[in-house]
C-alpha positions as CSV (number, residue, x, y, z in Angstrom):
1,M,-6.0,-18.8,-6.2
2,E,-4.0,-18.5,-9.3
3,R,-1.6,-16.6,-9.3
4,K,-1.7,-13.2,-12.1
5,Q,0.5,-13.5,-14.0
6,P,1.7,-9.6,-15.3
7,T,0.3,-9.1,-19.6
8,P,1.1,-7.0,-22.0
9,L,-1.8,-5.1,-21.4
10,D,-0.8,-5.1,-17.4
11,D,2.3,-3.2,-18.6
12,F,0.4,-0.7,-21.5
13,L,-1.9,0.8,-19.0
14,F,-0.1,0.5,-15.5
15,D,2.9,2.4,-17.9
16,L,-0.2,5.1,-19.7
17,R,-2.2,5.8,-15.9
18,G,0.0,5.0,-13.0
19,Y,-2.5,2.2,-11.8
20,L,-4.8,-0.6,-12.4
21,V,-7.7,-2.3,-10.9
22,L,-7.8,-6.1,-10.1
23,K,-10.7,-7.3,-10.0
24,N,-12.4,-9.7,-7.0
25,A,-8.8,-9.7,-5.7
26,V,-9.3,-11.6,-3.0
27,E,-11.6,-15.0,-2.1
28,P,-14.7,-13.9,0.4
29,E,-13.7,-16.2,3.0
30,L,-10.3,-14.3,3.4
31,L,-12.5,-11.1,3.1
32,D,-14.6,-12.2,5.8
33,D,-11.5,-13.0,8.4
34,L,-9.9,-9.7,7.3
35,N,-13.4,-7.7,7.9
36,H,-13.6,-10.2,11.3
37,A,-9.8,-9.0,12.0
38,F,-11.0,-5.6,11.5
39,D,-13.9,-6.0,14.2
40,T,-11.7,-6.7,16.9
41,F,-9.5,-3.8,16.5
42,P,-9.1,-2.0,20.1
43,E,-10.1,1.5,21.0
44,L,-6.6,3.2,20.2
45,A,-5.2,6.8,20.5
46,P,-2.9,8.0,18.1
47,G,0.1,7.0,18.4
48,Q,-0.6,4.0,21.0
49,W,0.4,0.5,20.0
50,W,-0.7,-2.8,20.0
51,G,1.0,-5.4,20.6
52,N,3.5,-4.3,17.2
53,A,1.2,-2.3,15.1
54,Q,1.3,1.1,15.9
55,R,-2.0,3.9,15.2
56,R,-0.4,6.0,13.2
57,D,-3.0,8.4,11.5
58,Y,-2.0,10.1,8.8
59,T,-3.8,13.5,9.2
60,D,-6.5,14.0,11.6
61,E,-9.5,13.8,8.6
62,T,-7.7,10.4,7.5
63,G,-9.3,8.5,10.2
64,F,-8.1,5.6,12.7
65,E,-5.2,3.5,10.4
66,L,-3.5,1.0,12.6
67,H,0.2,0.6,10.7
68,N,2.5,-2.5,10.7
69,V,-0.9,-4.3,10.3
70,V,0.5,-7.4,9.7
71,E,1.3,-7.8,12.8
72,A,-2.4,-8.1,14.0
73,G,-3.5,-11.6,13.0
74,E,-3.1,-14.2,11.1
75,P,-5.2,-13.3,8.5
76,F,-2.9,-10.1,7.5
77,E,0.1,-12.2,7.2
78,R,-2.0,-14.8,4.0
79,L,-1.9,-11.1,2.2
80,I,2.2,-10.8,2.1
81,D,2.4,-12.8,-0.8
82,H,-1.5,-13.4,-2.1
83,P,-1.3,-15.0,-6.0
84,S,-3.7,-12.1,-7.5
85,W,-1.1,-9.1,-6.8
86,I,2.3,-10.6,-6.1
87,S,3.7,-11.2,-9.6
88,L,2.7,-7.5,-10.6
89,V,4.3,-5.8,-7.9
90,T,7.5,-7.4,-7.8
91,H,7.6,-7.2,-12.0
92,F,7.1,-3.3,-11.4
93,A,8.6,-2.8,-8.6
94,G,10.8,-5.6,-7.8
95,E,14.4,-4.6,-9.6
96,E,13.5,-7.4,-12.6
97,K,17.2,-9.2,-14.1
98,C,19.1,-7.7,-11.0
99,Y,21.4,-9.1,-8.1
100,V,18.2,-7.4,-6.0
101,E,15.9,-8.9,-7.3
102,G,12.5,-9.2,-5.0
103,V,10.1,-6.8,-3.5
104,F,10.0,-5.9,0.3
105,I,6.8,-4.6,2.3
106,D,8.0,-0.9,3.6
107,E,4.1,-0.2,4.9
108,C,1.2,-2.2,5.6
109,I,-2.0,-0.6,7.3
110,A,-5.5,-1.4,8.0
111,S,-7.9,2.2,8.3
112,I,-11.3,2.7,8.7
113,R,-12.5,5.8,7.8
114,T,-16.0,7.3,8.8
115,S,-18.5,9.8,7.0
116,G,-16.1,13.1,7.0
117,G,-12.7,11.8,6.5
118,H,-10.8,12.3,3.4
119,H,-7.0,12.0,2.7
120,P,-5.4,14.8,0.9
121,V,-3.8,14.9,-2.5
122,H,0.1,13.9,-2.6
123,S,2.9,12.5,-5.0
124,G,3.4,13.4,-8.7
125,G,6.6,13.0,-11.2
126,F,7.4,16.9,-10.2
127,Q,10.2,16.9,-7.9
128,G,8.7,13.4,-6.2
129,A,11.3,11.1,-4.2
130,M,13.3,8.1,-5.3
131,R,10.8,6.4,-2.8
132,G,7.9,6.7,-5.0
133,A,9.8,7.2,-8.4
134,F,8.3,5.5,-11.8
135,Q,11.1,4.5,-13.7
136,Y,11.2,2.1,-17.6
137,K,14.3,2.2,-19.1
138,N,16.5,-0.9,-21.3
139,G,13.1,-2.9,-21.2
140,V,12.4,-3.2,-17.5
141,F,10.2,-1.1,-14.8
142,R,11.7,-0.1,-12.0
143,C,9.3,1.5,-9.6
144,G,9.9,3.1,-6.0
145,Q,6.9,2.0,-4.7
146,V,3.9,0.3,-5.8
147,N,0.9,0.2,-3.8
148,I,-1.8,-2.2,-2.9
149,I,-5.5,-0.9,-1.9
150,L,-8.3,-3.9,-0.6
151,A,-11.2,-3.1,-0.4
152,L,-12.8,-4.9,2.4
153,T,-16.1,-2.8,2.1
154,D,-18.1,-1.4,-1.5
155,V,-16.3,2.1,-2.1
156,G,-18.3,3.4,-4.2
157,E,-20.3,7.2,-4.3
158,G,-19.8,8.8,-1.1
159,D,-17.9,6.1,0.5
160,G,-14.4,7.9,0.0
161,P,-13.2,6.0,-2.8
162,T,-9.4,6.6,-3.4
163,M,-8.6,9.4,-6.5
164,V,-6.0,9.4,-8.7
165,I,-4.6,11.8,-11.7
166,P,-3.6,9.5,-14.5
167,G,-0.7,10.2,-15.9
168,S,0.6,12.5,-13.1
169,H,3.3,9.9,-12.1
170,K,5.0,11.2,-15.3
171,S,3.9,15.2,-14.9
172,N,7.4,17.8,-14.9
173,F,5.6,19.9,-13.6
174,V,3.1,21.2,-10.1
175,H,-0.1,20.7,-10.3
176,P,-1.7,24.6,-9.9
177,L,-4.5,23.7,-8.0
178,A,-3.2,21.2,-5.3
179,G,-3.7,23.2,-2.0
180,D,-2.3,22.9,1.0
181,Y,-1.7,18.7,2.2
182,A,-0.3,20.1,5.3
183,A,-3.9,22.3,5.8
184,G,-5.7,19.3,5.1
185,D,-7.2,20.8,1.5
186,R,-9.9,18.3,0.2
187,M,-9.3,17.0,-4.1
188,D,-12.9,16.3,-4.5
189,T,-13.1,18.6,-7.6
190,L,-9.3,18.6,-7.9
191,E,-8.9,19.3,-12.1
192,G,-8.2,16.0,-13.6
193,A,-8.5,13.8,-10.6
194,I,-10.9,10.8,-10.4
195,P,-12.5,8.0,-8.2
196,L,-11.8,4.5,-8.5
197,H,-14.9,2.7,-7.2
198,L,-14.1,-0.4,-6.1
199,D,-16.2,-3.2,-4.9
200,K,-15.7,-5.6,-1.9
201,G,-12.7,-7.8,-2.6
202,D,-11.3,-4.8,-5.3
203,A,-7.5,-4.4,-5.0
204,L,-6.1,-1.2,-6.6
205,L,-2.5,-1.1,-7.4
206,F,-0.9,2.0,-8.5
207,V,2.9,3.7,-8.0
208,D,3.3,5.7,-5.2
209,G,4.5,8.3,-7.5
210,L,1.0,8.7,-9.1
211,M,-1.1,11.8,-7.6
212,H,-3.5,10.4,-5.1
213,G,-5.5,11.0,-2.1
214,G,-9.0,9.9,-0.4
215,S,-11.9,11.8,-1.8
216,S,-14.7,12.6,1.2
217,R,-16.3,10.2,2.8
218,T,-20.4,12.2,3.0
219,N,-22.2,8.3,4.0
220,P,-23.0,7.0,6.9
221,G,-20.9,3.2,7.4
222,E,-17.2,3.2,7.5
223,R,-14.9,2.8,4.6
224,R,-12.5,-0.1,5.4
225,V,-9.4,-0.9,3.4
226,L,-5.4,-2.1,3.8
227,I,-3.0,-1.2,2.6
228,Y,0.3,-2.8,1.2
229,R,3.1,-0.9,-0.1
230,Y,5.6,-3.1,-1.8
231,G,9.5,-1.4,-2.4
232,P,12.8,-3.4,-4.1
233,S,14.4,-6.0,-1.0
234,W,17.2,-3.0,-0.4
235,A,14.3,-1.1,1.1
236,R,13.4,-0.1,5.0
237,T,10.4,0.2,6.6
238,R,9.2,3.6,6.4
239,F,9.0,4.7,9.8
240,N,11.5,2.3,11.1
241,Y,9.7,-0.4,12.3
242,E,11.0,-3.8,12.5
243,Y,8.6,-7.4,12.2
244,S,8.8,-9.2,15.3
245,P,10.6,-12.5,15.9
246,E,7.9,-14.4,16.0
247,L,6.3,-13.5,13.3
248,L,8.5,-14.1,11.4
249,E,9.4,-17.8,13.0
250,R,6.1,-18.5,11.9
251,L,6.1,-17.4,8.2
252,T,6.2,-19.2,5.0
253,P,9.8,-19.1,3.6
254,E,8.4,-16.8,1.1
255,R,6.6,-14.7,3.2
256,R,9.4,-14.5,5.1
257,R,11.6,-13.3,2.4
258,I,9.2,-10.7,1.4
259,L,9.5,-9.2,5.2
260,Q,12.8,-9.5,5.8
261,P,14.6,-9.8,2.4
262,V,18.7,-8.9,3.7
263,A,18.5,-11.2,7.1
264,P,20.5,-9.4,10.0
265,A,24.4,-10.7,10.1
266,R,25.3,-12.3,12.9
267,P,28.7,-14.5,14.1
268,P,26.9,-17.9,15.4
269,V,27.8,-17.0,18.4
270,A,28.8,-13.7,20.5
271,Q,32.5,-13.1,20.2
272,P,34.6,-12.0,22.9
273,V,36.2,-7.9,21.5
274,P,39.8,-8.3,20.9
């Protein structure tokens, strides 16, 4: 698959809206492999580990969420530097033209949502964390985190599509109707929010500072998506997950550099303490 490079229109729309939709981002063969991997996920209780991956649902309503999913099989490794988006996320979040240039994946999650599930609205430019901040200055983007949501199933009307408030990554004010995240307030009718429908294989790219969440799924069946969050090379995983030596050893140098951009500094042989 040809590596997609950012265009002037990408820059304009990302700056204006805070997101891009990447049509047909992933090839059908990889989609089949990813869905097969989803089919083999075991039944896990919240907090339970499966190898070096862990179920860690954000809220009771978000559904099954397997964190550190890059450890759950080879198909997930192919997404680390997927040509549909790696140049884009590096352009927006990779500290271009400086001494720490490069990206790091600080979260990677498999999400399965069934009827009734949703995700409350969160983020926004008002008092936003540096981790998700948006900045364009001196000719370069400096985003703290840029996310990819890859649809493994069609996500249309009633399927619980991601909702965003375009431009809210630059907001100087709190949204007065955002509601209470902890109480699980839904964002289906939130003023200014729009649903972003995705066909199977499409990907949504957005800066984490954009106000976003998941609308209520009302259809039967499952909404399957993968979420890969990219940040600058000096970042760390949000929940302190560590990528296993076995995974790092089998990756290509390019993929290993994304998961471990700064290798541990250790002496070649343990030195005695003087």
